[in-house]
C-alpha positions in Angstrom: 147.3 152.4 -28.9 144.1 152.1 -27.0 141.8 155.1 -26.7 139.2 156.4 -24.3 136.3 158.8 -24.6 133.4 159.9 -22.5 130.3 159.4 -24.6 126.7 160.8 -24.4 125.2 157.3 -24.0 123.5 154.8 -26.3 123.2 151.1 -27.3 126.1 149.3 -28.9 124.9 147.3 -31.8 128.2 146.4 -33.4 131.6 146.1 -31.9 134.8 144.7 -33.3 137.9 144.5 -31.1 138.2 144.9 -27.4 136.6 147.6 -25.4 135.5 148.2 -21.8 133.0 150.7 -20.3 133.3 152.5 -16.9 129.7 153.5 -15.8 129.3 157.1 -14.8 130.2 157.6 -11.1 131.8 154.2 -10.8 135.4 153.0 -10.7 135.1 149.5 -12.0 134.9 148.7 -15.7 133.2 145.9 -17.4 133.6 144.5 -20.9 131.6 146.2 -23.6 129.3 144.1 -25.8 126.9 144.6 -28.6 123.5 145.6 -27.3 124.9 147.2 -24.2 123.2 150.4 -23.1 125.6 153.3 -22.6 124.3 155.8 -20.1 125.2 159.6 -20.3 128.6 160.1 -18.6 129.9 156.6 -19.2 133.5 156.2 -20.4 134.5 153.7 -23.1 138.0 152.3 -23.2 138.5 151.1 -26.8 141.3 148.9 -28.0 143.6 149.9 -30.8 141.6 148.1 -33.5 138.1 148.7 -32.0 135.2 149.5 -34.4 131.9 150.7 -33.1 129.0 153.1 -33.7 126.5 154.9 -31.4 123.2 156.4 -32.6 121.0 158.9 -30.7 117.2 159.0 -30.4 117.1 161.5 -33.2 118.6 159.0 -35.6 122.1 160.4 -35.6 124.7 157.7 -35.7 127.7 159.0 -33.6 131.3 157.8 -33.7 134.5 159.8 -33.3 136.3 160.0 -36.6 139.5 159.8 -34.6 138.8 159.1 -30.9 140.7 161.6 -28.8 142.0 160.2 -25.6 140.5 162.1 -22.7 142.7 161.0 -19.9 142.1 162.5 -16.6 144.6 163.6 -14.1 147.0 160.8 -13.2 147.2 160.0 -9.5 148.1 157.2 -7.3 147.1 155.8 -4.0 149.2 158.3 -2.1 147.3 161.1 -3.6 150.2 162.4 -5.7 148.5 164.7 -8.2 150.3 165.6 -11.3 148.7 167.3 -14.3 150.1 166.4 -17.7 149.0 168.3 -20.8 150.3 167.4 -24.2 149.1 168.0 -27.7 149.5 165.8 -30.8 151.1 168.7 -32.6 153.6 169.4 -29.9 155.8 166.3 -29.8 158.4 167.8 -27.5 155.8 168.0 -24.7 153.9 164.9 -25.6 153.8 162.2 -23.0 153.0 159.0 -24.7 150.9 156.9 -22.4 149.6 153.5 -23.6 146.2 152.6 -22.2 146.8 148.9 -22.8 148.0 148.6 -19.2 144.9 150.5 -18.1 142.6 148.2 -20.0 144.4 145.1 -18.8 144.2 146.4 -15.3 140.5 147.1 -15.7 140.0 143.7 -17.0 141.6 142.4 -13.8 139.3 144.6 -11.7 142.0 146.9 -10.5 140.0 150.0 -9.3 143.1 152.0 -8.9 143.9 151.6 -12.5 140.6 153.3 -13.5 141.2 156.0 -10.9 144.7 156.5 -12.1 143.5 156.9 -15.6 141.2 159.7 -14.4 138.1 157.9 -15.9 135.9 158.2 -12.9 133.2 160.3 -14.5 134.2 163.6 -13.0 132.1 166.7 -13.3 130.8 168.4 -16.3 127.6 168.8 -18.2 126.0 165.3 -18.6 124.2 164.9 -21.9 120.6 163.8 -22.0 120.6 162.1 -25.4 119.5 158.5 -25.7 121.3 156.6 -28.4 120.9 153.5 -30.5 123.7 151.9 -32.5 122.8 150.6 -35.9 126.0 149.7 -37.7 129.7 150.3 -37.9 130.6 153.5 -39.7 134.4 153.5 -39.6 137.4 152.1 -37.9 138.8 153.9 -34.9 142.3 155.0 -35.8 144.7 155.7 -32.9 146.3 159.1 -32.9 148.6 161.1 -30.7 146.9 161.7 -27.4 145.9 164.9 -25.7 145.8 164.5 -22.0 143.0 166.6 -20.5 141.5 167.1 -17.1 138.7 164.9 -15.7 136.3 167.8 -16.1 136.9 167.9 -19.8 136.7 164.2 -20.2 133.5 164.1 -18.2 131.8 166.6 -20.4 132.6 164.7 -23.6 134.1 167.8 -25.1 137.3 167.0 -26.9 140.2 169.4 -27.1 141.1 171.4 -30.1 143.3 168.8 -31.5 141.7 169.0 -34.9 139.8 165.8 -34.3 136.1 166.4 -35.0 133.4 163.8 -34.2 131.8 162.1 -37.2 128.0 161.7 -37.4 125.9 160.0 -39.9 122.1 159.9 -40.4 121.1 156.4 -39.3 117.4 157.2 -39.0 115.1 154.2 -39.8 113.4 155.4 -43.0 109.7 154.7 -43.2 108.3 152.7 -46.1 107.1 154.6 -49.1 103.9 153.8 -50.9 104.9 153.5 -54.6 103.0 151.9 -57.4 103.9 153.8 -60.6 102.6 151.1 -63.0 99.1 151.2 -61.5 96.6 153.6 -63.2 94.6 153.7 -59.9 97.6 155.1 -58.0 98.1 158.8 -57.3 101.9 159.4 -56.9 101.2 162.8 -55.3 99.0 161.6 -52.5 100.3 157.9 -52.5 96.6 156.9 -52.4 94.5 154.7 -54.6 91.1 155.3 -56.3 89.0 152.7 -57.9 85.4 152.1 -59.0 83.1 149.1 -58.9 79.4 148.4 -59.6 76.9 148.2 -56.9 76.9 144.8 -55.1 80.2 143.8 -56.9 83.4 143.1 -55.1 86.7 144.6 -56.2 90.3 143.7 -55.5 93.7 145.3 -55.6 97.1 145.5 -54.0 99.0 148.2 -52.1 102.7 148.3 -53.0 105.5 150.0 -51.1 109.3 150.1 -51.0 111.6 150.6 -48.0 114.6 152.9 -48.4 116.5 150.7 -45.9 115.6 147.5 -47.7 113.6 146.2 -44.7 111.0 143.5 -45.4 107.5 145.0 -45.3 104.2 143.7 -44.0 100.7 145.0 -44.7 97.6 145.2 -42.6 94.2 146.8 -42.6 94.4 150.3 -41.1 90.8 151.2 -40.9 87.5 149.7 -42.0 85.2 151.1 -44.7 81.8 152.5 -43.6 79.7 150.9 -46.3 81.2 147.5 -46.9 83.8 145.1 -45.7 87.5 144.6 -46.7 90.1 141.9 -46.1 93.9 142.7 -46.4 96.6 140.1 -46.3 100.2 140.6 -45.3 101.3 141.1 -48.9 99.0 144.1 -49.4 96.4 142.2 -51.4 92.9 143.4 -50.5 89.3 142.6 -51.5 86.5 145.1 -50.8 82.8 144.1 -50.9 80.2 146.9 -50.8 77.1 146.6 -48.6 74.1 145.2 -50.4 72.4 147.8 -52.7 74.8 150.6 -51.6 76.1 153.0 -54.1 78.2 156.1 -53.5 81.7 156.6 -52.1 83.6 154.6 -49.5 87.2 154.2 -48.3 89.5 152.3 -46.1 93.3 152.4 -45.3 96.2 149.9 -45.5 99.2 150.4 -43.2 102.6 149.2 -44.3 105.3 148.4 -41.6 109.0 147.8 -41.8 109.1 146.0 -38.4 111.3 148.8 -36.9 108.7 151.4 -36.2 108.5 152.8 -39.6 105.0 152.9 -41.2 103.2 154.4 -44.1 99.4 154.5 -44.7 97.6 154.5 -48.0 93.9 155.4 -48.4 92.0 153.4 -51.0 88.9 155.3 -52.1 86.1 153.3 -53.8 83.4 154.7 -56.0 80.4 152.4 -56.1 78.4 152.9 -59.3 74.6 152.4 -59.0 73.0 149.7 -61.0 69.3 149.0 -61.5 68.1 146.5 -59.1 65.3 144.2 -60.3 61.9 144.0 -58.5 61.5 141.3 -55.9 58.3 139.3 -55.4 57.5 140.0 -51.8 54.3 138.6 -50.5 55.2 136.4 -47.6 51.6 135.8 -46.5 50.7 134.0 -49.8 54.0 132.7 -51.2 55.2 129.2 -50.7 58.5 129.6 -48.7 60.0 126.5 -50.4 59.2 127.3 -54.0 58.7 131.0 -54.0 55.4 130.5 -55.9 51.8 131.3 -55.2 49.6 128.3 -54.5 45.9 128.7 -55.1 43.0 126.3 -55.1 39.6 126.4 -56.8 36.9 123.9 -57.7 36.3 122.6 -61.1 34.5 125.1 -63.4 34.9 127.8 -60.8 37.0 131.0 -61.5 39.5 132.2 -58.9 41.2 135.6 -58.4 44.3 136.9 -56.6 47.1 139.5 -56.8 50.9 139.4 -57.3 52.8 141.8 -55.0 56.4 143.0 -55.4 58.8 145.6 -54.2 61.6 147.5 -55.9 64.9 148.1 -54.0 65.4 151.4 -56.0 61.8 152.6 -55.3 60.8 152.4 -59.0 57.1 152.2 -59.8 56.1 148.7 -60.9 53.8 147.4 -63.5 52.4 143.8 -63.9 51.5 141.8 -67.0 50.8 138.2 -68.0 54.0 136.3 -68.6 52.6 133.0 -69.8 49.2 131.4 -70.3 47.8 128.5 -68.4 47.4 125.2 -70.3 44.0 124.3 -68.9 42.2 127.5 -68.6 42.4 131.3 -69.2 43.7 134.2 -67.2 43.5 138.0 -67.2 46.2 140.1 -65.5 45.8 143.8 -64.7 48.5 146.4 -64.4 48.3 146.4 -60.6 49.0 142.7 -60.4 45.4 141.5 -59.8 44.4 138.4 -61.9 41.5 136.1 -62.6 41.9 132.5 -63.6 39.1 130.4 -65.1 39.7 126.7 -65.5 38.6 124.9 -68.7 35.1 123.3 -68.4 35.0 120.2 -66.4 38.8 120.2 -66.0 40.4 119.3 -62.7 44.0 118.9 -61.8 47.1 121.2 -61.8 47.6 124.3 -63.9 49.8 127.4 -63.7 50.6 130.7 -65.3 53.1 133.5 -64.7 53.0 137.2 -64.0 55.9 139.5 -65.0 56.8 142.5 -62.9 58.7 145.4 -64.5 60.4 148.5 -62.9 60.5 150.4 -66.2 64.4 150.3 -66.3 64.9 146.8 -67.6 64.5 145.1 -64.2 62.0 142.4 -64.1 60.8 139.6 -61.8 58.5 136.7 -62.6 55.9 135.2 -60.3 54.5 131.8 -60.8 50.9 131.1 -59.8 50.2 127.4 -59.2 46.5 126.5 -59.5 45.0 123.4 -58.1 41.6 122.7 -59.6 39.6 120.4 -57.4 37.2 117.9 -59.0 33.4 118.1 -58.5 30.7 115.7 -59.7 29.3 116.6 -63.0 25.7 115.5 -63.8 24.9 113.2 -66.8 24.0 114.8 -70.0 21.1 113.6 -72.2 22.7 113.2 -75.6 21.2 111.1 -78.4 22.3 112.7 -81.6 21.5 109.6 -83.8 17.9 109.5 -82.7 15.5 111.3 -85.1 13.2 111.8 -82.2 15.7 113.8 -80.1 15.8 117.6 -80.2 19.4 118.7 -79.3 18.2 122.2 -78.6 15.7 121.3 -75.9 17.3 118.0 -75.0 13.8 116.4 -75.3 12.4 113.4 -77.3 9.3 113.8 -79.4 7.5 110.5 -80.3 4.1 109.8 -82.0 1.8 106.7 -81.9 -1.8 105.7 -82.9 -4.6 105.7 -80.4 -4.6 102.7 -78.2 -1.3 101.6 -79.6 1.7 101.3 -77.2 5.0 102.8 -78.3 8.6 102.2 -77.1 12.0 104.0 -77.1 15.2 104.6 -75.2 16.7 107.6 -73.4 20.5 107.9 -73.9 22.9 110.0 -71.8 26.6 110.4 -71.1 28.5 111.3 -68.0 31.3 113.9 -68.1 33.1 112.1 -65.2 32.6 108.7 -66.8 30.4 107.4 -64.1 28.1 104.4 -64.9 24.5 105.6 -65.4 21.2 104.2 -64.3 17.7 105.2 -65.5 14.3 105.4 -63.8 10.9 106.8 -64.3 10.8 110.4 -63.3 7.1 111.3 -63.7 4.0 109.4 -64.8 2.0 110.4 -68.0 -1.4 112.0 -67.5 -3.2 110.0 -70.2 -1.6 106.6 -70.1 1.0 104.5 -68.3 4.8 104.0 -68.8 7.4 101.5 -67.8 11.0 102.6 -67.6 13.9 100.1 -67.4 17.3 100.7 -65.8 19.0 100.8 -69.3 16.7 103.7 -70.2 14.3 101.8 -72.4 10.7 102.6 -71.9 7.2 101.6 -73.1 4.2 103.9 -73.1 0.6 102.8 -73.4 -2.0 105.5 -74.0 -5.3 105.3 -72.1 
């Protein structure tokens, strides 16, 4: 037999069999379909084999275990009013009434059939629950009917026929953060705690399960204050601390089941400080392309300068010579000042390094590139094979007899390899001298 019931309201998500609904305060019925919204006070006419479920906003899935038929007073167009009251346990007074004809009549749009069934809404306390149907709980099994007044049908209160309503908790269960195999996971707080070194990225994954078996997606809930984080839809994340930051930081990952259920896990990061090396920082003198110092000096001329550096951790710095130049010498002081002296007569490129230390193992090396510019070097009188040449004074000493001319030659070398020419510099006081371009000379005493 078909059944009818006045229901609190809701959304039908699953329906098997045939059923109609008469909206509250109306006479006409319409076919009931999955997804239909049932308003408070509506009346459902369910076929004999109908299966359905209704769930309220509090998550209670509602369905009569055995739908009691709440048939209102039967009347016809002439206004003949006759009350019938029968109980399933009192078969002598029971008046079997099949609702198949009613449903069929409703399907045909016969308003009188709905009125005759007493399913016009009636009076009574309308319920304010909003419902959502999730799934079928059980099959509606026809029973003997109890005919009741429209008021009782409208209130949704079933008679004491021993037919209680069946409810089930169909609340959408939120995801649960659960990662028992991870040593960084705290099962009490459902949060994670990790450590990483300063300036070193760290990665991990938030894991969760859903009691309802819903597929889960993950997203960043909140940003860290001292770094950046990326989170993909599978819960994988990578955190990068801000440069040179050490201390604590945190961010959150939110898990969603797509049905309004969420869970949030906090990932706390401890950033361990590390010693940061010094940095050569002297923009006014450093070559921006090489990061080296470039200094010029002239041949045979010393030059001085200073290496400057800073330490990210604020450690005091000391300076020392790192490597020697190949074409000169250098001294480096503890404050980074230095003096370079090129080798005698050398011109060309040279370099040396200065090492900066923060006293905690952090070092930086500065390279000083020296450009030694050439200058013209004078010739040097140098005649080691002549017995008349004194290398100490650089002079010649020659003897001759009175009135007897004497000859010789001045010899010299040039450090730059230039060709040399010779000429008389001064005349003798007691004779005459002739000097040739090759340095040969002849002296005639007075």
